[in-house]
A tleap script that builds the chain and sets N, CA, C and O, in Angstrom:
source leaprc.protein.ff14SB
mol = sequence {
  NMET LEU LYS PRO CYS ASP ILE VAL MET SER
  PHE SER ALA THR ARG ALA ASN ALA PRO TYR
  THR LEU THR VAL ARG PHE TYR ASN ASN TYR
  GLY GLU LEU ALA ASP PRO VAL ASP LEU SER
  PHE GLY TRP SER PRO GLN ASP ALA ALA LEU
  PRO ASN ASP ARG LEU GLN ARG VAL SER LEU
  GLY THR TYR GLN LEU ASN SER VAL PHE GLY
  ALA GLY GLY ASP LYS SER PHE ARG VAL GLY
  ALA ASN ILE ASP GLY CYS ILE SER ALA LYS
  THR ALA THR ALA LYS VAL CVAL
}
set mol.1.N position { 72.474 -83.244 124.539 }
set mol.1.CA position { 72.823 -82.384 125.923 }
set mol.1.C position { 74.150 -82.710 126.429 }
set mol.1.O position { 74.819 -83.684 126.085 }
set mol.2.N position { 74.533 -81.655 127.426 }
set mol.2.CA position { 75.902 -81.978 127.900 }
set mol.2.C position { 75.499 -82.125 129.158 }
set mol.2.O position { 74.625 -81.519 129.777 }
set mol.3.N position { 76.431 -83.246 129.584 }
set mol.3.CA position { 76.285 -83.513 130.615 }
set mol.3.C position { 77.308 -82.440 131.940 }
set mol.3.O position { 78.327 -81.960 131.443 }
set mol.4.N position { 77.121 -82.151 133.198 }
set mol.4.CA position { 78.193 -81.140 133.908 }
set mol.4.C position { 79.636 -81.326 133.845 }
set mol.4.O position { 79.991 -82.397 134.337 }
set mol.5.N position { 80.367 -80.756 133.484 }
set mol.5.CA position { 81.492 -80.586 133.621 }
set mol.5.C position { 82.141 -81.857 132.409 }
set mol.5.O position { 82.944 -82.789 132.468 }
set mol.6.N position { 81.363 -81.312 131.480 }
set mol.6.CA position { 81.528 -82.061 130.153 }
set mol.6.C position { 83.201 -82.109 129.471 }
set mol.6.O position { 83.976 -81.388 130.100 }
set mol.7.N position { 83.770 -82.798 128.386 }
set mol.7.CA position { 84.352 -82.032 127.562 }
set mol.7.C position { 84.187 -83.020 126.301 }
set mol.7.O position { 83.844 -84.200 126.384 }
set mol.8.N position { 84.452 -82.417 125.279 }
set mol.8.CA position { 84.025 -82.361 123.915 }
set mol.8.C position { 85.087 -82.809 122.632 }
set mol.8.O position { 85.780 -81.792 122.648 }
set mol.9.N position { 85.350 -83.187 122.140 }
set mol.9.CA position { 86.263 -83.491 121.223 }
set mol.9.C position { 86.176 -83.839 120.112 }
set mol.9.O position { 85.665 -84.950 119.969 }
set mol.10.N position { 86.600 -83.115 118.872 }
set mol.10.CA position { 86.126 -83.548 117.722 }
set mol.10.C position { 87.802 -83.792 116.904 }
set mol.10.O position { 88.856 -83.369 117.379 }
set mol.11.N position { 87.648 -84.681 115.418 }
set mol.11.CA position { 89.211 -83.955 114.674 }
set mol.11.C position { 88.424 -83.598 112.956 }
set mol.11.O position { 87.469 -83.943 112.262 }
set mol.12.N position { 89.810 -82.527 112.946 }
set mol.12.CA position { 88.938 -81.747 111.333 }
set mol.12.C position { 89.162 -83.024 110.074 }
set mol.12.O position { 88.409 -83.141 109.107 }
set mol.13.N position { 90.597 -84.087 110.402 }
set mol.13.CA position { 90.614 -84.965 109.469 }
set mol.13.C position { 91.371 -86.273 110.218 }
set mol.13.O position { 92.016 -86.273 111.266 }
set mol.14.N position { 90.992 -87.628 109.110 }
set mol.14.CA position { 91.422 -88.702 110.029 }
set mol.14.C position { 91.910 -89.355 108.427 }
set mol.14.O position { 91.359 -90.243 107.776 }
set mol.15.N position { 92.851 -88.741 108.177 }
set mol.15.CA position { 93.732 -89.614 107.357 }
set mol.15.C position { 95.009 -89.995 107.481 }
set mol.15.O position { 95.538 -89.117 108.163 }
set mol.16.N position { 95.912 -90.921 107.170 }
set mol.16.CA position { 96.673 -91.780 107.561 }
set mol.16.C position { 98.012 -90.633 106.650 }
set mol.16.O position { 98.219 -90.398 105.459 }
set mol.17.N position { 98.448 -90.324 107.500 }
set mol.17.CA position { 100.288 -89.345 107.435 }
set mol.17.C position { 99.717 -87.971 106.632 }
set mol.17.O position { 100.086 -87.513 105.551 }
set mol.18.N position { 98.672 -87.481 107.572 }
set mol.18.CA position { 98.256 -85.954 106.826 }
set mol.18.C position { 97.718 -85.356 108.597 }
set mol.18.O position { 97.392 -85.864 109.670 }
set mol.19.N position { 97.867 -84.241 108.108 }
set mol.19.CA position { 97.497 -82.951 109.120 }
set mol.19.C position { 96.356 -83.338 109.653 }
set mol.19.O position { 95.647 -84.116 109.014 }
set mol.20.N position { 95.934 -82.847 110.996 }
set mol.20.CA position { 94.500 -82.578 111.353 }
set mol.20.C position { 94.828 -82.206 113.085 }
set mol.20.O position { 95.797 -82.411 113.816 }
set mol.21.N position { 93.724 -81.680 113.245 }
set mol.21.CA position { 94.004 -80.602 114.501 }
set mol.21.C position { 92.552 -81.221 114.949 }
set mol.21.O position { 91.431 -81.220 114.441 }
set mol.22.N position { 93.115 -81.743 116.131 }
set mol.22.CA position { 92.117 -81.998 117.141 }
set mol.22.C position { 91.723 -80.583 118.046 }
set mol.22.O position { 92.471 -79.665 118.382 }
set mol.23.N position { 90.239 -80.773 118.307 }
set mol.23.CA position { 89.134 -79.857 118.996 }
set mol.23.C position { 89.033 -79.969 120.242 }
set mol.23.O position { 88.307 -80.951 120.398 }
set mol.24.N position { 89.335 -79.536 121.311 }
set mol.24.CA position { 88.879 -80.115 122.771 }
set mol.24.C position { 88.466 -78.692 123.453 }
set mol.24.O position { 89.132 -77.657 123.455 }
set mol.25.N position { 87.401 -78.887 123.935 }
set mol.25.CA position { 86.233 -77.654 124.450 }
set mol.25.C position { 86.062 -78.512 125.840 }
set mol.25.O position { 85.903 -79.731 125.906 }
set mol.26.N position { 86.160 -77.206 127.388 }
set mol.26.CA position { 85.688 -77.609 128.189 }
set mol.26.C position { 84.408 -76.984 129.029 }
set mol.26.O position { 84.499 -75.790 129.313 }
set mol.27.N position { 83.470 -77.546 129.362 }
set mol.27.CA position { 82.059 -77.144 129.345 }
set mol.27.C position { 81.870 -76.762 131.294 }
set mol.27.O position { 82.353 -77.735 131.872 }
set mol.28.N position { 81.679 -76.378 131.677 }
set mol.28.CA position { 81.769 -76.364 133.637 }
set mol.28.C position { 80.056 -76.810 133.598 }
set mol.28.O position { 79.224 -77.229 132.793 }
set mol.29.N position { 80.171 -76.384 135.146 }
set mol.29.CA position { 78.778 -77.494 135.228 }
set mol.29.C position { 77.363 -75.868 134.683 }
set mol.29.O position { 76.369 -75.944 135.404 }
set mol.30.N position { 77.322 -75.273 134.170 }
set mol.30.CA position { 76.751 -74.303 133.744 }
set mol.30.C position { 76.371 -74.422 132.475 }
set mol.30.O position { 75.456 -73.680 132.118 }
set mol.31.N position { 76.925 -75.311 131.534 }
set mol.31.CA position { 77.187 -75.671 129.940 }
set mol.31.C position { 78.042 -74.327 129.496 }
set mol.31.O position { 77.526 -73.745 128.541 }
set mol.32.N position { 79.163 -73.768 129.970 }
set mol.32.CA position { 79.424 -73.069 129.830 }
set mol.32.C position { 81.024 -73.152 129.375 }
set mol.32.O position { 81.750 -73.865 130.067 }
set mol.33.N position { 81.503 -72.569 128.432 }
set mol.33.CA position { 83.078 -72.872 127.600 }
set mol.33.C position { 83.553 -72.009 128.700 }
set mol.33.O position { 83.180 -70.859 128.930 }
set mol.34.N position { 85.150 -73.284 129.895 }
set mol.34.CA position { 85.699 -72.451 130.639 }
set mol.34.C position { 86.881 -73.171 130.504 }
set mol.34.O position { 86.956 -74.324 130.080 }
set mol.35.N position { 87.693 -72.552 130.829 }
set mol.35.CA position { 89.117 -73.171 130.816 }
set mol.35.C position { 89.487 -73.836 132.229 }
set mol.35.O position { 89.422 -73.263 133.317 }
set mol.36.N position { 89.815 -74.919 132.037 }
set mol.36.CA position { 90.886 -75.938 133.194 }
set mol.36.C position { 91.454 -75.486 133.585 }
set mol.36.O position { 92.134 -74.614 133.045 }
set mol.37.N position { 91.521 -75.908 135.079 }
set mol.37.CA position { 92.488 -75.690 135.965 }
set mol.37.C position { 93.454 -76.394 136.174 }
set mol.37.O position { 94.462 -75.839 136.612 }
set mol.38.N position { 93.469 -77.619 135.969 }
set mol.38.CA position { 94.658 -78.923 135.929 }
set mol.38.C position { 94.148 -79.535 134.713 }
set mol.38.O position { 92.927 -79.614 134.582 }
set mol.39.N position { 95.226 -80.154 133.447 }
set mol.39.CA position { 95.159 -80.678 132.364 }
set mol.39.C position { 96.210 -81.850 132.328 }
set mol.39.O position { 97.377 -82.100 132.632 }
set mol.40.N position { 94.537 -82.688 131.501 }
set mol.40.CA position { 95.975 -83.917 131.540 }
set mol.40.C position { 95.632 -84.555 129.772 }
set mol.40.O position { 94.520 -84.863 129.342 }
set mol.41.N position { 96.610 -84.597 129.206 }
set mol.41.CA position { 96.499 -85.058 128.097 }
set mol.41.C position { 97.542 -85.925 127.210 }
set mol.41.O position { 98.730 -85.633 127.074 }
set mol.42.N position { 96.953 -86.937 126.684 }
set mol.42.CA position { 97.885 -87.967 126.363 }
set mol.42.C position { 97.428 -88.726 124.702 }
set mol.42.O position { 96.395 -88.481 124.078 }
set mol.43.N position { 98.276 -89.448 124.385 }
set mol.43.CA position { 97.408 -90.213 123.344 }
set mol.43.C position { 98.612 -91.803 122.909 }
set mol.43.O position { 99.789 -92.111 123.099 }
set mol.44.N position { 97.301 -92.443 122.213 }
set mol.44.CA position { 98.094 -93.679 121.900 }
set mol.44.C position { 97.100 -94.352 120.762 }
set mol.44.O position { 95.870 -94.320 120.790 }
set mol.45.N position { 98.064 -95.066 119.595 }
set mol.45.CA position { 99.552 -95.580 119.872 }
set mol.45.C position { 100.439 -94.424 119.396 }
set mol.45.O position { 99.723 -93.521 118.965 }
set mol.46.N position { 101.754 -94.131 119.319 }
set mol.46.CA position { 102.659 -93.189 119.256 }
set mol.46.C position { 102.301 -92.226 118.270 }
set mol.46.O position { 101.862 -91.107 118.536 }
set mol.47.N position { 102.539 -92.778 116.878 }
set mol.47.CA position { 102.011 -92.131 115.815 }
set mol.47.C position { 100.456 -90.939 115.940 }
set mol.47.O position { 100.272 -89.997 115.169 }
set mol.48.N position { 99.932 -91.158 116.591 }
set mol.48.CA position { 98.666 -90.881 117.290 }
set mol.48.C position { 98.705 -88.893 116.343 }
set mol.48.O position { 97.934 -88.312 115.579 }
set mol.49.N position { 100.630 -88.373 117.291 }
set mol.49.CA position { 100.728 -87.004 117.494 }
set mol.49.C position { 102.290 -87.587 117.004 }
set mol.49.O position { 102.742 -88.725 116.881 }
set mol.50.N position { 102.839 -86.285 116.802 }
set mol.50.CA position { 104.055 -86.090 117.107 }
set mol.50.C position { 104.067 -85.525 118.470 }
set mol.50.O position { 103.217 -84.876 119.078 }
set mol.51.N position { 105.605 -86.062 118.895 }
set mol.51.CA position { 106.021 -85.737 119.696 }
set mol.51.C position { 106.162 -85.146 121.200 }
set mol.51.O position { 105.966 -85.547 122.347 }
set mol.52.N position { 106.638 -83.899 120.514 }
set mol.52.CA position { 106.594 -82.629 121.143 }
set mol.52.C position { 105.390 -81.750 121.127 }
set mol.52.O position { 105.516 -80.579 121.488 }
set mol.53.N position { 103.778 -82.391 120.589 }
set mol.53.CA position { 103.125 -81.555 120.772 }
set mol.53.C position { 102.204 -81.324 121.821 }
set mol.53.O position { 102.217 -82.156 122.727 }
set mol.54.N position { 101.518 -80.512 121.892 }
set mol.54.CA position { 100.940 -80.015 122.967 }
set mol.54.C position { 99.350 -79.593 123.113 }
set mol.54.O position { 99.070 -79.010 122.065 }
set mol.55.N position { 98.226 -79.641 123.948 }
set mol.55.CA position { 97.099 -78.955 123.434 }
set mol.55.C position { 97.203 -77.068 123.564 }
set mol.55.O position { 97.698 -76.681 124.623 }
set mol.56.N position { 96.843 -76.153 122.733 }
set mol.56.CA position { 97.238 -75.314 122.816 }
set mol.56.C position { 95.921 -74.467 123.111 }
set mol.56.O position { 94.902 -74.917 122.588 }
set mol.57.N position { 95.747 -72.929 124.119 }
set mol.57.CA position { 94.952 -71.932 124.429 }
set mol.57.C position { 94.446 -71.644 123.094 }
set mol.57.O position { 95.303 -71.417 122.240 }
set mol.58.N position { 93.369 -71.613 122.788 }
set mol.58.CA position { 92.699 -70.944 121.500 }
set mol.58.C position { 91.725 -70.140 121.997 }
set mol.58.O position { 91.234 -69.305 121.237 }
set mol.59.N position { 91.392 -70.211 122.977 }
set mol.59.CA position { 90.256 -69.121 123.240 }
set mol.59.C position { 89.138 -69.420 124.902 }
set mol.59.O position { 88.365 -70.114 124.241 }
set mol.60.N position { 88.844 -69.438 125.566 }
set mol.60.CA position { 88.169 -69.047 126.850 }
set mol.60.C position { 87.664 -71.265 126.296 }
set mol.60.O position { 87.251 -71.646 125.201 }
set mol.61.N position { 87.799 -71.683 126.898 }
set mol.61.CA position { 87.996 -73.324 127.717 }
set mol.61.C position { 87.757 -74.245 125.886 }
set mol.61.O position { 87.069 -75.207 125.545 }
set mol.62.N position { 88.431 -73.601 125.349 }
set mol.62.CA position { 88.975 -73.855 123.170 }
set mol.62.C position { 90.571 -74.231 123.440 }
set mol.62.O position { 91.440 -73.423 123.769 }
set mol.63.N position { 90.728 -75.541 123.237 }
set mol.63.CA position { 91.816 -75.365 122.920 }
set mol.63.C position { 92.154 -76.571 121.941 }
set mol.63.O position { 91.287 -77.415 121.714 }
set mol.64.N position { 93.372 -76.653 121.379 }
set mol.64.CA position { 93.184 -77.790 119.530 }
set mol.64.C position { 95.167 -78.194 120.090 }
set mol.64.O position { 96.146 -77.720 120.668 }
set mol.65.N position { 94.756 -79.145 119.510 }
set mol.65.CA position { 96.113 -79.687 118.648 }
set mol.65.C position { 96.400 -79.844 117.591 }
set mol.65.O position { 95.407 -80.213 116.964 }
set mol.66.N position { 97.242 -79.771 116.993 }
set mol.66.CA position { 97.609 -79.892 115.408 }
set mol.66.C position { 98.553 -80.113 115.031 }
set mol.66.O position { 99.502 -79.442 114.624 }
set mol.67.N position { 98.381 -80.952 115.127 }
set mol.67.CA position { 99.620 -82.597 114.491 }
set mol.67.C position { 99.808 -83.098 113.417 }
set mol.67.O position { 99.316 -82.303 112.617 }
set mol.68.N position { 100.476 -84.460 112.542 }
set mol.68.CA position { 99.984 -85.286 112.183 }
set mol.68.C position { 99.766 -86.753 112.247 }
set mol.68.O position { 100.413 -87.355 113.105 }
set mol.69.N position { 99.072 -87.338 111.587 }
set mol.69.CA position { 98.366 -88.529 111.460 }
set mol.69.C position { 99.841 -89.841 111.230 }
set mol.69.O position { 100.491 -89.672 110.198 }
set mol.70.N position { 100.149 -90.670 111.871 }
set mol.70.CA position { 101.082 -91.852 111.128 }
set mol.70.C position { 99.936 -92.647 110.610 }
set mol.70.O position { 98.728 -92.436 110.505 }
set mol.71.N position { 100.876 -93.814 110.269 }
set mol.71.CA position { 99.489 -95.460 109.646 }
set mol.71.C position { 98.369 -94.979 110.106 }
set mol.71.O position { 98.081 -94.204 111.018 }
set mol.72.N position { 97.506 -95.843 108.957 }
set mol.72.CA position { 96.061 -96.121 109.374 }
set mol.72.C position { 95.979 -96.577 110.794 }
set mol.72.O position { 96.895 -96.734 111.602 }
set mol.73.N position { 94.616 -96.769 110.939 }
set mol.73.CA position { 94.400 -97.714 112.889 }
set mol.73.C position { 93.365 -96.782 113.172 }
set mol.73.O position { 92.721 -96.018 112.454 }
set mol.74.N position { 93.358 -97.153 115.005 }
set mol.74.CA position { 92.655 -96.237 115.707 }
set mol.74.C position { 93.329 -95.588 116.534 }
set mol.74.O position { 94.148 -96.362 117.029 }
set mol.75.N position { 93.429 -94.558 116.962 }
set mol.75.CA position { 94.159 -93.599 117.475 }
set mol.75.C position { 93.099 -92.800 118.973 }
set mol.75.O position { 92.057 -92.148 119.038 }
set mol.76.N position { 93.880 -93.211 119.739 }
set mol.76.CA position { 93.316 -92.482 121.115 }
set mol.76.C position { 93.468 -91.666 122.067 }
set mol.76.O position { 94.247 -91.807 123.009 }
set mol.77.N position { 92.651 -90.666 121.854 }
set mol.77.CA position { 93.400 -89.321 123.053 }
set mol.77.C position { 92.635 -88.953 124.198 }
set mol.77.O position { 91.497 -88.490 124.117 }
set mol.78.N position { 93.482 -89.230 125.676 }
set mol.78.CA position { 92.795 -88.716 126.551 }
set mol.78.C position { 92.977 -87.595 127.199 }
set mol.78.O position { 94.033 -86.964 127.149 }
set mol.79.N position { 92.061 -87.282 127.799 }
set mol.79.CA position { 91.676 -86.091 128.447 }
set mol.79.C position { 91.044 -85.316 129.410 }
set mol.79.O position { 90.045 -84.700 129.039 }
set mol.80.N position { 91.563 -85.163 131.068 }
set mol.80.CA position { 91.560 -85.354 131.774 }
set mol.80.C position { 91.755 -84.001 132.085 }
set mol.80.O position { 92.661 -83.302 131.629 }
set mol.81.N position { 90.327 -83.421 133.375 }
set mol.81.CA position { 90.190 -81.586 133.784 }
set mol.81.C position { 89.848 -81.933 134.714 }
set mol.81.O position { 89.303 -83.012 134.944 }
set mol.82.N position { 90.108 -81.055 135.475 }
set mol.82.CA position { 89.589 -79.914 136.379 }
set mol.82.C position { 89.144 -78.796 136.023 }
set mol.82.O position { 89.838 -77.788 135.896 }
set mol.83.N position { 87.308 -78.908 135.728 }
set mol.83.CA position { 86.653 -77.392 135.078 }
set mol.83.C position { 85.910 -76.840 136.741 }
set mol.83.O position { 84.817 -77.260 137.121 }
set mol.84.N position { 86.379 -76.299 137.185 }
set mol.84.CA position { 85.201 -75.165 137.959 }
set mol.84.C position { 85.423 -76.107 139.181 }
set mol.84.O position { 84.359 -76.330 139.760 }
set mol.85.N position { 86.524 -76.734 139.749 }
set mol.85.CA position { 86.122 -77.723 140.909 }
set mol.85.C position { 85.339 -79.031 140.553 }
set mol.85.O position { 84.819 -79.729 141.423 }
set mol.86.N position { 85.295 -79.283 139.367 }
set mol.86.CA position { 84.547 -80.536 138.273 }
set mol.86.C position { 85.638 -81.217 138.372 }
set mol.86.O position { 86.506 -80.355 138.246 }
set mol.87.N position { 86.215 -82.330 138.534 }
set mol.87.CA position { 86.962 -83.315 137.761 }
set mol.87.C position { 86.353 -84.114 136.547 }
set mol.87.O position { 85.185 -84.368 136.839 }
set mol.88.N position { 86.580 -84.469 135.660 }
set mol.88.CA position { 86.109 -84.815 133.627 }
set mol.88.C position { 87.393 -85.659 133.779 }
set mol.88.O position { 88.368 -85.570 134.525 }
set mol.89.N position { 87.072 -86.423 132.899 }
set mol.89.CA position { 87.996 -87.296 131.992 }
set mol.89.C position { 87.121 -87.709 130.866 }
set mol.89.O position { 85.906 -87.701 131.067 }
set mol.90.N position { 87.741 -88.196 129.305 }
set mol.90.CA position { 87.206 -88.294 128.212 }
set mol.90.C position { 88.596 -88.588 127.748 }
set mol.90.O position { 89.752 -88.186 127.886 }
set mol.91.N position { 87.515 -89.983 126.795 }
set mol.91.CA position { 88.685 -90.417 125.671 }
set mol.91.C position { 88.012 -90.314 124.365 }
set mol.91.O position { 86.826 -90.625 124.253 }
set mol.92.N position { 88.950 -89.753 123.042 }
set mol.92.CA position { 87.935 -89.856 121.743 }
set mol.92.C position { 89.223 -90.520 121.082 }
set mol.92.O position { 90.411 -90.215 121.186 }
set mol.93.N position { 88.401 -91.828 120.157 }
set mol.93.CA position { 89.056 -92.290 118.972 }
set mol.93.C position { 88.736 -91.879 117.906 }
set mol.93.O position { 87.570 -91.668 117.573 }
set mol.94.N position { 90.166 -91.627 116.899 }
set mol.94.CA position { 90.136 -91.413 115.685 }
set mol.94.C position { 90.078 -92.712 114.640 }
set mol.94.O position { 90.868 -93.618 114.903 }
set mol.95.N position { 89.314 -92.866 113.613 }
set mol.95.CA position { 89.440 -94.033 112.898 }
set mol.95.C position { 90.412 -93.912 111.394 }
set mol.95.O position { 90.072 -93.949 110.212 }
set mol.96.N position { 91.799 -93.747 112.086 }
set mol.96.CA position { 92.845 -93.280 110.614 }
set mol.96.C position { 92.737 -94.020 109.609 }
set mol.96.O position { 93.087 -95.186 109.793 }
set mol.97.N position { 92.327 -93.715 108.475 }
set mol.97.CA position { 91.927 -94.562 107.272 }
set mol.97.C position { 93.421 -93.718 106.150 }
set mol.97.O position { 93.582 -94.060 104.979 }
savepdb mol mol.pdb
quit
C-alpha cells in the first residue's frame, strides 16, 4: 500500500559498468501519479551515474534517469519532492554486482 505523497524508485539493471534506467514515480495523497512542483535529486558515490545525467519526465508523475553504473558496490539515490503541497523524500540503494 502506498503512503500519502509517496515516491517509488526501481532499477532496470544492477550490473557494474553497464547501462541502466532508474524509474521514479511520484504519487499524490490520493495515490494518483502526479508531477512534483519542486524536485531534488542526487546520488552517491560519484560513479553511480554519469556526471551530467538528470531525471527526465517521461509521462505524468513518471521520471527516468538513463545512465551507466561504475564499479560494483552499493549506489544510493536520493529524491526529494513537493507533490501537491506534500513534501516527500526517499533513498533507494542499488546493489551493483
